[in-house]
mmCIF entry with sequence, helices, sheets and N, C-alpha, C, O atoms, coordinates in Angstrom:
data_MODEL
# 
_entry.id   MODEL 
# 
_entity.id                         1 
_entity.type                       polymer 
_entity.pdbx_number_of_molecules   1 
# 
_entity_poly.entity_id                      1 
_entity_poly.type                           'polypeptide(L)' 
_entity_poly.nstd_linkage                   no 
_entity_poly.nstd_monomer                   no 
_entity_poly.pdbx_seq_one_letter_code       MTNEDGPGPTPRRASAWVILAVVAAALLVCCCSAAVGLVISWSAGLFHTPS 
_entity_poly.pdbx_seq_one_letter_code_can   MTNEDGPGPTPRRASAWVILAVVAAALLVCCCSAAVGLVISWSAGLFHTPS 
_entity_poly.pdbx_strand_id                 A 
# 
loop_
_entity_poly_seq.entity_id 
_entity_poly_seq.num 
_entity_poly_seq.mon_id 
_entity_poly_seq.hetero 
1 1  MET n 
1 2  THR n 
1 3  ASN n 
1 4  GLU n 
1 5  ASP n 
1 6  GLY n 
1 7  PRO n 
1 8  GLY n 
1 9  PRO n 
1 10 THR n 
1 11 PRO n 
1 12 ARG n 
1 13 ARG n 
1 14 ALA n 
1 15 SER n 
1 16 ALA n 
1 17 TRP n 
1 18 VAL n 
1 19 ILE n 
1 20 LEU n 
1 21 ALA n 
1 22 VAL n 
1 23 VAL n 
1 24 ALA n 
1 25 ALA n 
1 26 ALA n 
1 27 LEU n 
1 28 LEU n 
1 29 VAL n 
1 30 CYS n 
1 31 CYS n 
1 32 CYS n 
1 33 SER n 
1 34 ALA n 
1 35 ALA n 
1 36 VAL n 
1 37 GLY n 
1 38 LEU n 
1 39 VAL n 
1 40 ILE n 
1 41 SER n 
1 42 TRP n 
1 43 SER n 
1 44 ALA n 
1 45 GLY n 
1 46 LEU n 
1 47 PHE n 
1 48 HIS n 
1 49 THR n 
1 50 PRO n 
1 51 SER n 
# 
_struct_asym.id          A 
_struct_asym.entity_id   1 
# 
_struct_conf.conf_type_id            HELX_P 
_struct_conf.id                      HELX_P1 
_struct_conf.pdbx_PDB_helix_id       AA1 
_struct_conf.beg_label_comp_id       PRO 
_struct_conf.beg_label_asym_id       A 
_struct_conf.beg_label_seq_id        11 
_struct_conf.pdbx_beg_PDB_ins_code   ? 
_struct_conf.end_label_comp_id       SER 
_struct_conf.end_label_asym_id       A 
_struct_conf.end_label_seq_id        43 
_struct_conf.pdbx_end_PDB_ins_code   ? 
_struct_conf.beg_auth_comp_id        PRO 
_struct_conf.beg_auth_asym_id        A 
_struct_conf.beg_auth_seq_id         11 
_struct_conf.end_auth_comp_id        SER 
_struct_conf.end_auth_asym_id        A 
_struct_conf.end_auth_seq_id         43 
_struct_conf.pdbx_PDB_helix_class    1 
_struct_conf.details                 ? 
_struct_conf.pdbx_PDB_helix_length   33 
# 
_struct_conf_type.id          HELX_P 
_struct_conf_type.criteria    ? 
_struct_conf_type.reference   ? 
# 
loop_
_atom_site.group_PDB 
_atom_site.id 
_atom_site.type_symbol 
_atom_site.label_atom_id 
_atom_site.label_alt_id 
_atom_site.label_comp_id 
_atom_site.label_asym_id 
_atom_site.label_entity_id 
_atom_site.label_seq_id 
_atom_site.pdbx_PDB_ins_code 
_atom_site.Cartn_x 
_atom_site.Cartn_y 
_atom_site.Cartn_z 
_atom_site.occupancy 
_atom_site.B_iso_or_equiv 
_atom_site.pdbx_formal_charge 
_atom_site.auth_seq_id 
_atom_site.auth_comp_id 
_atom_site.auth_asym_id 
_atom_site.auth_atom_id 
_atom_site.pdbx_PDB_model_num 
ATOM 1   N N  . MET A 1 1  ? -70.257  -20.894 -28.496 1.00 0.00 ? 1  MET A N  1 
ATOM 2   C CA . MET A 1 1  ? -70.546  -21.652 -27.291 1.00 0.00 ? 1  MET A CA 1 
ATOM 3   C C  . MET A 1 1  ? -70.943  -23.073 -27.678 1.00 0.00 ? 1  MET A C  1 
ATOM 4   O O  . MET A 1 1  ? -71.861  -23.276 -28.472 1.00 0.00 ? 1  MET A O  1 
ATOM 5   N N  . THR A 1 2  ? -70.258  -24.033 -27.121 1.00 0.00 ? 2  THR A N  1 
ATOM 6   C CA . THR A 1 2  ? -70.548  -25.426 -27.428 1.00 0.00 ? 2  THR A CA 1 
ATOM 7   C C  . THR A 1 2  ? -71.099  -26.117 -26.194 1.00 0.00 ? 2  THR A C  1 
ATOM 8   O O  . THR A 1 2  ? -70.859  -25.700 -25.060 1.00 0.00 ? 2  THR A O  1 
ATOM 9   N N  . ASN A 1 3  ? -71.830  -27.164 -26.441 1.00 0.00 ? 3  ASN A N  1 
ATOM 10  C CA . ASN A 1 3  ? -72.374  -27.966 -25.352 1.00 0.00 ? 3  ASN A CA 1 
ATOM 11  C C  . ASN A 1 3  ? -71.414  -29.129 -25.116 1.00 0.00 ? 3  ASN A C  1 
ATOM 12  O O  . ASN A 1 3  ? -71.361  -30.059 -25.921 1.00 0.00 ? 3  ASN A O  1 
ATOM 13  N N  . GLU A 1 4  ? -70.660  -29.085 -24.029 1.00 0.00 ? 4  GLU A N  1 
ATOM 14  C CA . GLU A 1 4  ? -69.653  -30.114 -23.766 1.00 0.00 ? 4  GLU A CA 1 
ATOM 15  C C  . GLU A 1 4  ? -70.242  -31.373 -23.144 1.00 0.00 ? 4  GLU A C  1 
ATOM 16  O O  . GLU A 1 4  ? -69.553  -32.386 -23.031 1.00 0.00 ? 4  GLU A O  1 
ATOM 17  N N  . ASP A 1 5  ? -71.502  -31.320 -22.742 1.00 0.00 ? 5  ASP A N  1 
ATOM 18  C CA . ASP A 1 5  ? -72.136  -32.487 -22.132 1.00 0.00 ? 5  ASP A CA 1 
ATOM 19  C C  . ASP A 1 5  ? -72.693  -33.454 -23.165 1.00 0.00 ? 5  ASP A C  1 
ATOM 20  O O  . ASP A 1 5  ? -73.195  -34.521 -22.809 1.00 0.00 ? 5  ASP A O  1 
ATOM 21  N N  . GLY A 1 6  ? -72.611  -33.096 -24.426 1.00 0.00 ? 6  GLY A N  1 
ATOM 22  C CA . GLY A 1 6  ? -73.142  -33.955 -25.469 1.00 0.00 ? 6  GLY A CA 1 
ATOM 23  C C  . GLY A 1 6  ? -74.533  -33.491 -25.880 1.00 0.00 ? 6  GLY A C  1 
ATOM 24  O O  . GLY A 1 6  ? -75.018  -32.465 -25.403 1.00 0.00 ? 6  GLY A O  1 
ATOM 25  N N  . PRO A 1 7  ? -75.167  -34.246 -26.760 1.00 0.00 ? 7  PRO A N  1 
ATOM 26  C CA . PRO A 1 7  ? -76.500  -33.847 -27.239 1.00 0.00 ? 7  PRO A CA 1 
ATOM 27  C C  . PRO A 1 7  ? -77.555  -33.994 -26.156 1.00 0.00 ? 7  PRO A C  1 
ATOM 28  O O  . PRO A 1 7  ? -77.384  -34.728 -25.183 1.00 0.00 ? 7  PRO A O  1 
ATOM 29  N N  . GLY A 1 8  ? -78.647  -33.275 -26.356 1.00 0.00 ? 8  GLY A N  1 
ATOM 30  C CA . GLY A 1 8  ? -79.754  -33.378 -25.416 1.00 0.00 ? 8  GLY A CA 1 
ATOM 31  C C  . GLY A 1 8  ? -79.909  -32.109 -24.612 1.00 0.00 ? 8  GLY A C  1 
ATOM 32  O O  . GLY A 1 8  ? -79.063  -31.216 -24.674 1.00 0.00 ? 8  GLY A O  1 
ATOM 33  N N  . PRO A 1 9  ? -80.988  -32.028 -23.857 1.00 0.00 ? 9  PRO A N  1 
ATOM 34  C CA . PRO A 1 9  ? -81.240  -30.816 -23.074 1.00 0.00 ? 9  PRO A CA 1 
ATOM 35  C C  . PRO A 1 9  ? -80.228  -30.667 -21.940 1.00 0.00 ? 9  PRO A C  1 
ATOM 36  O O  . PRO A 1 9  ? -79.716  -31.650 -21.405 1.00 0.00 ? 9  PRO A O  1 
ATOM 37  N N  . THR A 1 10 ? -79.965  -29.449 -21.600 1.00 0.00 ? 10 THR A N  1 
ATOM 38  C CA . THR A 1 10 ? -79.051  -29.195 -20.486 1.00 0.00 ? 10 THR A CA 1 
ATOM 39  C C  . THR A 1 10 ? -79.764  -29.518 -19.181 1.00 0.00 ? 10 THR A C  1 
ATOM 40  O O  . THR A 1 10 ? -80.994  -29.513 -19.144 1.00 0.00 ? 10 THR A O  1 
ATOM 41  N N  . PRO A 1 11 ? -79.038  -29.795 -18.125 1.00 0.00 ? 11 PRO A N  1 
ATOM 42  C CA . PRO A 1 11 ? -79.689  -30.097 -16.838 1.00 0.00 ? 11 PRO A CA 1 
ATOM 43  C C  . PRO A 1 11 ? -80.575  -28.955 -16.357 1.00 0.00 ? 11 PRO A C  1 
ATOM 44  O O  . PRO A 1 11 ? -81.601  -29.186 -15.718 1.00 0.00 ? 11 PRO A O  1 
ATOM 45  N N  . ARG A 1 12 ? -80.178  -27.730 -16.662 1.00 0.00 ? 12 ARG A N  1 
ATOM 46  C CA . ARG A 1 12 ? -80.986  -26.595 -16.228 1.00 0.00 ? 12 ARG A CA 1 
ATOM 47  C C  . ARG A 1 12 ? -82.352  -26.607 -16.909 1.00 0.00 ? 12 ARG A C  1 
ATOM 48  O O  . ARG A 1 12 ? -83.373  -26.372 -16.263 1.00 0.00 ? 12 ARG A O  1 
ATOM 49  N N  . ARG A 1 13 ? -82.370  -26.879 -18.206 1.00 0.00 ? 13 ARG A N  1 
ATOM 50  C CA . ARG A 1 13 ? -83.638  -26.914 -18.939 1.00 0.00 ? 13 ARG A CA 1 
ATOM 51  C C  . ARG A 1 13 ? -84.481  -28.110 -18.487 1.00 0.00 ? 13 ARG A C  1 
ATOM 52  O O  . ARG A 1 13 ? -85.704  -27.996 -18.402 1.00 0.00 ? 13 ARG A O  1 
ATOM 53  N N  . ALA A 1 14 ? -83.868  -29.230 -18.203 1.00 0.00 ? 14 ALA A N  1 
ATOM 54  C CA . ALA A 1 14 ? -84.606  -30.401 -17.750 1.00 0.00 ? 14 ALA A CA 1 
ATOM 55  C C  . ALA A 1 14 ? -85.261  -30.117 -16.405 1.00 0.00 ? 14 ALA A C  1 
ATOM 56  O O  . ALA A 1 14 ? -86.402  -30.525 -16.185 1.00 0.00 ? 14 ALA A O  1 
ATOM 57  N N  . SER A 1 15 ? -84.577  -29.435 -15.509 1.00 0.00 ? 15 SER A N  1 
ATOM 58  C CA . SER A 1 15 ? -85.169  -29.133 -14.211 1.00 0.00 ? 15 SER A CA 1 
ATOM 59  C C  . SER A 1 15 ? -86.326  -28.162 -14.363 1.00 0.00 ? 15 SER A C  1 
ATOM 60  O O  . SER A 1 15 ? -87.277  -28.220 -13.583 1.00 0.00 ? 15 SER A O  1 
ATOM 61  N N  . ALA A 1 16 ? -86.272  -27.268 -15.348 1.00 0.00 ? 16 ALA A N  1 
ATOM 62  C CA . ALA A 1 16 ? -87.388  -26.358 -15.588 1.00 0.00 ? 16 ALA A CA 1 
ATOM 63  C C  . ALA A 1 16 ? -88.620  -27.143 -16.031 1.00 0.00 ? 16 ALA A C  1 
ATOM 64  O O  . ALA A 1 16 ? -89.736  -26.832 -15.615 1.00 0.00 ? 16 ALA A O  1 
ATOM 65  N N  . TRP A 1 17 ? -88.421  -28.164 -16.876 1.00 0.00 ? 17 TRP A N  1 
ATOM 66  C CA . TRP A 1 17 ? -89.552  -28.990 -17.298 1.00 0.00 ? 17 TRP A CA 1 
ATOM 67  C C  . TRP A 1 17 ? -90.130  -29.772 -16.132 1.00 0.00 ? 17 TRP A C  1 
ATOM 68  O O  . TRP A 1 17 ? -91.344  -29.958 -16.048 1.00 0.00 ? 17 TRP A O  1 
ATOM 69  N N  . VAL A 1 18 ? -89.272  -30.231 -15.234 1.00 0.00 ? 18 VAL A N  1 
ATOM 70  C CA . VAL A 1 18 ? -89.754  -30.961 -14.061 1.00 0.00 ? 18 VAL A CA 1 
ATOM 71  C C  . VAL A 1 18 ? -90.592  -30.039 -13.186 1.00 0.00 ? 18 VAL A C  1 
ATOM 72  O O  . VAL A 1 18 ? -91.645  -30.443 -12.694 1.00 0.00 ? 18 VAL A O  1 
ATOM 73  N N  . ILE A 1 19 ? -90.137  -28.808 -12.989 1.00 0.00 ? 19 ILE A N  1 
ATOM 74  C CA . ILE A 1 19 ? -90.886  -27.851 -12.181 1.00 0.00 ? 19 ILE A CA 1 
ATOM 75  C C  . ILE A 1 19 ? -92.237  -27.561 -12.825 1.00 0.00 ? 19 ILE A C  1 
ATOM 76  O O  . ILE A 1 19 ? -93.256  -27.519 -12.135 1.00 0.00 ? 19 ILE A O  1 
ATOM 77  N N  . LEU A 1 20 ? -92.254  -27.360 -14.140 1.00 0.00 ? 20 LEU A N  1 
ATOM 78  C CA . LEU A 1 20 ? -93.519  -27.113 -14.830 1.00 0.00 ? 20 LEU A CA 1 
ATOM 79  C C  . LEU A 1 20 ? -94.467  -28.308 -14.714 1.00 0.00 ? 20 LEU A C  1 
ATOM 80  O O  . LEU A 1 20 ? -95.674  -28.129 -14.555 1.00 0.00 ? 20 LEU A O  1 
ATOM 81  N N  . ALA A 1 21 ? -93.933  -29.505 -14.791 1.00 0.00 ? 21 ALA A N  1 
ATOM 82  C CA . ALA A 1 21 ? -94.773  -30.700 -14.662 1.00 0.00 ? 21 ALA A CA 1 
ATOM 83  C C  . ALA A 1 21 ? -95.364  -30.812 -13.261 1.00 0.00 ? 21 ALA A C  1 
ATOM 84  O O  . ALA A 1 21 ? -96.526  -31.187 -13.104 1.00 0.00 ? 21 ALA A O  1 
ATOM 85  N N  . VAL A 1 22 ? -94.570  -30.488 -12.248 1.00 0.00 ? 22 VAL A N  1 
ATOM 86  C CA . VAL A 1 22 ? -95.060  -30.539 -10.870 1.00 0.00 ? 22 VAL A CA 1 
ATOM 87  C C  . VAL A 1 22 ? -96.157  -29.493 -10.657 1.00 0.00 ? 22 VAL A C  1 
ATOM 88  O O  . VAL A 1 22 ? -97.175  -29.777 -10.024 1.00 0.00 ? 22 VAL A O  1 
ATOM 89  N N  . VAL A 1 23 ? -95.949  -28.290 -11.183 1.00 0.00 ? 23 VAL A N  1 
ATOM 90  C CA . VAL A 1 23 ? -96.958  -27.241 -11.045 1.00 0.00 ? 23 VAL A CA 1 
ATOM 91  C C  . VAL A 1 23 ? -98.243  -27.638 -11.766 1.00 0.00 ? 23 VAL A C  1 
ATOM 92  O O  . VAL A 1 23 ? -99.336  -27.439 -11.237 1.00 0.00 ? 23 VAL A O  1 
ATOM 93  N N  . ALA A 1 24 ? -98.120  -28.195 -12.965 1.00 0.00 ? 24 ALA A N  1 
ATOM 94  C CA . ALA A 1 24 ? -99.304  -28.628 -13.709 1.00 0.00 ? 24 ALA A CA 1 
ATOM 95  C C  . ALA A 1 24 ? -100.046 -29.737 -12.962 1.00 0.00 ? 24 ALA A C  1 
ATOM 96  O O  . ALA A 1 24 ? -101.276 -29.742 -12.920 1.00 0.00 ? 24 ALA A O  1 
ATOM 97  N N  . ALA A 1 25 ? -99.308  -30.665 -12.381 1.00 0.00 ? 25 ALA A N  1 
ATOM 98  C CA . ALA A 1 25 ? -99.943  -31.744 -11.623 1.00 0.00 ? 25 ALA A CA 1 
ATOM 99  C C  . ALA A 1 25 ? -100.653 -31.198 -10.389 1.00 0.00 ? 25 ALA A C  1 
ATOM 100 O O  . ALA A 1 25 ? -101.749 -31.646 -10.053 1.00 0.00 ? 25 ALA A O  1 
ATOM 101 N N  . ALA A 1 26 ? -100.032 -30.232 -9.713  1.00 0.00 ? 26 ALA A N  1 
ATOM 102 C CA . ALA A 1 26 ? -100.662 -29.639 -8.534  1.00 0.00 ? 26 ALA A CA 1 
ATOM 103 C C  . ALA A 1 26 ? -101.950 -28.904 -8.906  1.00 0.00 ? 26 ALA A C  1 
ATOM 104 O O  . ALA A 1 26 ? -102.948 -28.998 -8.193  1.00 0.00 ? 26 ALA A O  1 
ATOM 105 N N  . LEU A 1 27 ? -101.927 -28.168 -10.029 1.00 0.00 ? 27 LEU A N  1 
ATOM 106 C CA . LEU A 1 27 ? -103.143 -27.486 -10.475 1.00 0.00 ? 27 LEU A CA 1 
ATOM 107 C C  . LEU A 1 27 ? -104.233 -28.486 -10.835 1.00 0.00 ? 27 LEU A C  1 
ATOM 108 O O  . LEU A 1 27 ? -105.407 -28.258 -10.544 1.00 0.00 ? 27 LEU A O  1 
ATOM 109 N N  . LEU A 1 28 ? -103.855 -29.580 -11.460 1.00 0.00 ? 28 LEU A N  1 
ATOM 110 C CA . LEU A 1 28 ? -104.832 -30.604 -11.824 1.00 0.00 ? 28 LEU A CA 1 
ATOM 111 C C  . LEU A 1 28 ? -105.463 -31.219 -10.575 1.00 0.00 ? 28 LEU A C  1 
ATOM 112 O O  . LEU A 1 28 ? -106.676 -31.428 -10.531 1.00 0.00 ? 28 LEU A O  1 
ATOM 113 N N  . VAL A 1 29 ? -104.653 -31.506 -9.571  1.00 0.00 ? 29 VAL A N  1 
ATOM 114 C CA . VAL A 1 29 ? -105.175 -32.081 -8.335  1.00 0.00 ? 29 VAL A CA 1 
ATOM 115 C C  . VAL A 1 29 ? -106.106 -31.093 -7.645  1.00 0.00 ? 29 VAL A C  1 
ATOM 116 O O  . VAL A 1 29 ? -107.161 -31.482 -7.143  1.00 0.00 ? 29 VAL A O  1 
ATOM 117 N N  . CYS A 1 30 ? -105.721 -29.808 -7.617  1.00 0.00 ? 30 CYS A N  1 
ATOM 118 C CA . CYS A 1 30 ? -106.567 -28.797 -6.972  1.00 0.00 ? 30 CYS A CA 1 
ATOM 119 C C  . CYS A 1 30 ? -107.903 -28.667 -7.688  1.00 0.00 ? 30 CYS A C  1 
ATOM 120 O O  . CYS A 1 30 ? -108.950 -28.606 -7.044  1.00 0.00 ? 30 CYS A O  1 
ATOM 121 N N  . CYS A 1 31 ? -107.874 -28.623 -9.014  1.00 0.00 ? 31 CYS A N  1 
ATOM 122 C CA . CYS A 1 31 ? -109.118 -28.473 -9.770  1.00 0.00 ? 31 CYS A CA 1 
ATOM 123 C C  . CYS A 1 31 ? -110.010 -29.698 -9.600  1.00 0.00 ? 31 CYS A C  1 
ATOM 124 O O  . CYS A 1 31 ? -111.226 -29.571 -9.456  1.00 0.00 ? 31 CYS A O  1 
ATOM 125 N N  . CYS A 1 32 ? -109.414 -30.865 -9.616  1.00 0.00 ? 32 CYS A N  1 
ATOM 126 C CA . CYS A 1 32 ? -110.214 -32.085 -9.468  1.00 0.00 ? 32 CYS A CA 1 
ATOM 127 C C  . CYS A 1 32 ? -110.825 -32.168 -8.068  1.00 0.00 ? 32 CYS A C  1 
ATOM 128 O O  . CYS A 1 32 ? -111.986 -32.552 -7.923  1.00 0.00 ? 32 CYS A O  1 
ATOM 129 N N  . SER A 1 33 ? -110.064 -31.814 -7.050  1.00 0.00 ? 33 SER A N  1 
ATOM 130 C CA . SER A 1 33 ? -110.610 -31.880 -5.695  1.00 0.00 ? 33 SER A CA 1 
ATOM 131 C C  . SER A 1 33 ? -111.694 -30.832 -5.497  1.00 0.00 ? 33 SER A C  1 
ATOM 132 O O  . SER A 1 33 ? -112.667 -31.081 -4.785  1.00 0.00 ? 33 SER A O  1 
ATOM 133 N N  . ALA A 1 34 ? -111.544 -29.667 -6.112  1.00 0.00 ? 34 ALA A N  1 
ATOM 134 C CA . ALA A 1 34 ? -112.596 -28.647 -6.028  1.00 0.00 ? 34 ALA A CA 1 
ATOM 135 C C  . ALA A 1 34 ? -113.857 -29.128 -6.726  1.00 0.00 ? 34 ALA A C  1 
ATOM 136 O O  . ALA A 1 34 ? -114.958 -28.923 -6.215  1.00 0.00 ? 34 ALA A O  1 
ATOM 137 N N  . ALA A 1 35 ? -113.719 -29.762 -7.880  1.00 0.00 ? 35 ALA A N  1 
ATOM 138 C CA . ALA A 1 35 ? -114.886 -30.276 -8.600  1.00 0.00 ? 35 ALA A CA 1 
ATOM 139 C C  . ALA A 1 35 ? -115.584 -31.370 -7.800  1.00 0.00 ? 35 ALA A C  1 
ATOM 140 O O  . ALA A 1 35 ? -116.813 -31.414 -7.752  1.00 0.00 ? 35 ALA A O  1 
ATOM 141 N N  . VAL A 1 36 ? -114.812 -32.249 -7.175  1.00 0.00 ? 36 VAL A N  1 
ATOM 142 C CA . VAL A 1 36 ? -115.400 -33.309 -6.359  1.00 0.00 ? 36 VAL A CA 1 
ATOM 143 C C  . VAL A 1 36 ? -116.131 -32.699 -5.168  1.00 0.00 ? 36 VAL A C  1 
ATOM 144 O O  . VAL A 1 36 ? -117.220 -33.151 -4.813  1.00 0.00 ? 36 VAL A O  1 
ATOM 145 N N  . GLY A 1 37 ? -115.551 -31.691 -4.557  1.00 0.00 ? 37 GLY A N  1 
ATOM 146 C CA . GLY A 1 37 ? -116.216 -31.017 -3.434  1.00 0.00 ? 37 GLY A CA 1 
ATOM 147 C C  . GLY A 1 37 ? -117.520 -30.368 -3.844  1.00 0.00 ? 37 GLY A C  1 
ATOM 148 O O  . GLY A 1 37 ? -118.505 -30.430 -3.109  1.00 0.00 ? 37 GLY A O  1 
ATOM 149 N N  . LEU A 1 38 ? -117.533 -29.743 -5.019  1.00 0.00 ? 38 LEU A N  1 
ATOM 150 C CA . LEU A 1 38 ? -118.773 -29.138 -5.506  1.00 0.00 ? 38 LEU A CA 1 
ATOM 151 C C  . LEU A 1 38 ? -119.842 -30.186 -5.780  1.00 0.00 ? 38 LEU A C  1 
ATOM 152 O O  . LEU A 1 38 ? -121.016 -29.976 -5.473  1.00 0.00 ? 38 LEU A O  1 
ATOM 153 N N  . VAL A 1 39 ? -119.440 -31.306 -6.355  1.00 0.00 ? 39 VAL A N  1 
ATOM 154 C CA . VAL A 1 39 ? -120.404 -32.381 -6.638  1.00 0.00 ? 39 VAL A CA 1 
ATOM 155 C C  . VAL A 1 39 ? -120.976 -32.932 -5.340  1.00 0.00 ? 39 VAL A C  1 
ATOM 156 O O  . VAL A 1 39 ? -122.181 -33.170 -5.247  1.00 0.00 ? 39 VAL A O  1 
ATOM 157 N N  . ILE A 1 40 ? -120.135 -33.135 -4.346  1.00 0.00 ? 40 ILE A N  1 
ATOM 158 C CA . ILE A 1 40 ? -120.611 -33.652 -3.056  1.00 0.00 ? 40 ILE A CA 1 
ATOM 159 C C  . ILE A 1 40 ? -121.547 -32.647 -2.395  1.00 0.00 ? 40 ILE A C  1 
ATOM 160 O O  . ILE A 1 40 ? -122.580 -33.025 -1.843  1.00 0.00 ? 40 ILE A O  1 
ATOM 161 N N  . SER A 1 41 ? -121.182 -31.360 -2.453  1.00 0.00 ? 41 SER A N  1 
ATOM 162 C CA . SER A 1 41 ? -122.041 -30.330 -1.863  1.00 0.00 ? 41 SER A CA 1 
ATOM 163 C C  . SER A 1 41 ? -123.379 -30.261 -2.576  1.00 0.00 ? 41 SER A C  1 
ATOM 164 O O  . SER A 1 41 ? -124.423 -30.122 -1.939  1.00 0.00 ? 41 SER A O  1 
ATOM 165 N N  . TRP A 1 42 ? -123.347 -30.358 -3.904  1.00 0.00 ? 42 TRP A N  1 
ATOM 166 C CA . TRP A 1 42 ? -124.589 -30.320 -4.681  1.00 0.00 ? 42 TRP A CA 1 
ATOM 167 C C  . TRP A 1 42 ? -125.469 -31.525 -4.353  1.00 0.00 ? 42 TRP A C  1 
ATOM 168 O O  . TRP A 1 42 ? -126.682 -31.385 -4.191  1.00 0.00 ? 42 TRP A O  1 
ATOM 169 N N  . SER A 1 43 ? -124.870 -32.690 -4.256  1.00 0.00 ? 43 SER A N  1 
ATOM 170 C CA . SER A 1 43 ? -125.659 -33.896 -3.972  1.00 0.00 ? 43 SER A CA 1 
ATOM 171 C C  . SER A 1 43 ? -126.173 -33.880 -2.545  1.00 0.00 ? 43 SER A C  1 
ATOM 172 O O  . SER A 1 43 ? -127.187 -34.515 -2.255  1.00 0.00 ? 43 SER A O  1 
ATOM 173 N N  . ALA A 1 44 ? -125.506 -33.174 -1.649  1.00 0.00 ? 44 ALA A N  1 
ATOM 174 C CA . ALA A 1 44 ? -125.982 -33.073 -0.268  1.00 0.00 ? 44 ALA A CA 1 
ATOM 175 C C  . ALA A 1 44 ? -127.081 -32.018 -0.128  1.00 0.00 ? 44 ALA A C  1 
ATOM 176 O O  . ALA A 1 44 ? -127.700 -31.898 0.929   1.00 0.00 ? 44 ALA A O  1 
ATOM 177 N N  . GLY A 1 45 ? -127.321 -31.250 -1.202  1.00 0.00 ? 45 GLY A N  1 
ATOM 178 C CA . GLY A 1 45 ? -128.401 -30.272 -1.170  1.00 0.00 ? 45 GLY A CA 1 
ATOM 179 C C  . GLY A 1 45 ? -127.981 -28.911 -0.643  1.00 0.00 ? 45 GLY A C  1 
ATOM 180 O O  . GLY A 1 45 ? -128.840 -28.107 -0.279  1.00 0.00 ? 45 GLY A O  1 
ATOM 181 N N  . LEU A 1 46 ? -126.699 -28.633 -0.591  1.00 0.00 ? 46 LEU A N  1 
ATOM 182 C CA . LEU A 1 46 ? -126.241 -27.345 -0.031  1.00 0.00 ? 46 LEU A CA 1 
ATOM 183 C C  . LEU A 1 46 ? -126.492 -26.176 -0.970  1.00 0.00 ? 46 LEU A C  1 
ATOM 184 O O  . LEU A 1 46 ? -126.507 -25.029 -0.523  1.00 0.00 ? 46 LEU A O  1 
ATOM 185 N N  . PHE A 1 47 ? -126.691 -26.436 -2.264  1.00 0.00 ? 47 PHE A N  1 
ATOM 186 C CA . PHE A 1 47 ? -126.917 -25.360 -3.215  1.00 0.00 ? 47 PHE A CA 1 
ATOM 187 C C  . PHE A 1 47 ? -128.383 -25.185 -3.556  1.00 0.00 ? 47 PHE A C  1 
ATOM 188 O O  . PHE A 1 47 ? -128.733 -24.282 -4.315  1.00 0.00 ? 47 PHE A O  1 
ATOM 189 N N  . HIS A 1 48 ? -129.244 -26.026 -3.014  1.00 0.00 ? 48 HIS A N  1 
ATOM 190 C CA . HIS A 1 48 ? -130.668 -25.920 -3.308  1.00 0.00 ? 48 HIS A CA 1 
ATOM 191 C C  . HIS A 1 48 ? -131.293 -24.856 -2.427  1.00 0.00 ? 48 HIS A C  1 
ATOM 192 O O  . HIS A 1 48 ? -130.885 -24.657 -1.282  1.00 0.00 ? 48 HIS A O  1 
ATOM 193 N N  . THR A 1 49 ? -132.280 -24.180 -2.970  1.00 0.00 ? 49 THR A N  1 
ATOM 194 C CA . THR A 1 49 ? -132.968 -23.147 -2.178  1.00 0.00 ? 49 THR A CA 1 
ATOM 195 C C  . THR A 1 49 ? -133.867 -23.819 -1.165  1.00 0.00 ? 49 THR A C  1 
ATOM 196 O O  . THR A 1 49 ? -134.556 -24.787 -1.485  1.00 0.00 ? 49 THR A O  1 
ATOM 197 N N  . PRO A 1 50 ? -133.863 -23.315 0.044   1.00 0.00 ? 50 PRO A N  1 
ATOM 198 C CA . PRO A 1 50 ? -134.758 -23.930 1.069   1.00 0.00 ? 50 PRO A CA 1 
ATOM 199 C C  . PRO A 1 50 ? -136.219 -23.648 0.732   1.00 0.00 ? 50 PRO A C  1 
ATOM 200 O O  . PRO A 1 50 ? -136.563 -22.566 0.256   1.00 0.00 ? 50 PRO A O  1 
ATOM 201 N N  . SER A 1 51 ? -137.059 -24.622 0.984   1.00 0.00 ? 51 SER A N  1 
ATOM 202 C CA . SER A 1 51 ? -138.482 -24.422 0.668   1.00 0.00 ? 51 SER A CA 1 
ATOM 203 C C  . SER A 1 51 ? -139.329 -24.577 1.900   1.00 0.00 ? 51 SER A C  1 
ATOM 204 O O  . SER A 1 51 ? -140.551 -24.444 1.829   1.00 0.00 ? 51 SER A O  1 
# 
C-alpha cells in the first residue's frame, strides 16, 4: 500500500488530531471556568460555616 498523496499525514489522521485538540480545549475551558466559579464562591463566603 502506497501513499499517493505524497509525504505527510493523511487527511483522516489530521482530522483526528483536530478533533483531539478541540476536545482538549473544551476540557481546559470547562476546568478553568469551574475553578473560577469555585474561587468566586469561596470569596463570596459560600463555603464558610455560618456562625
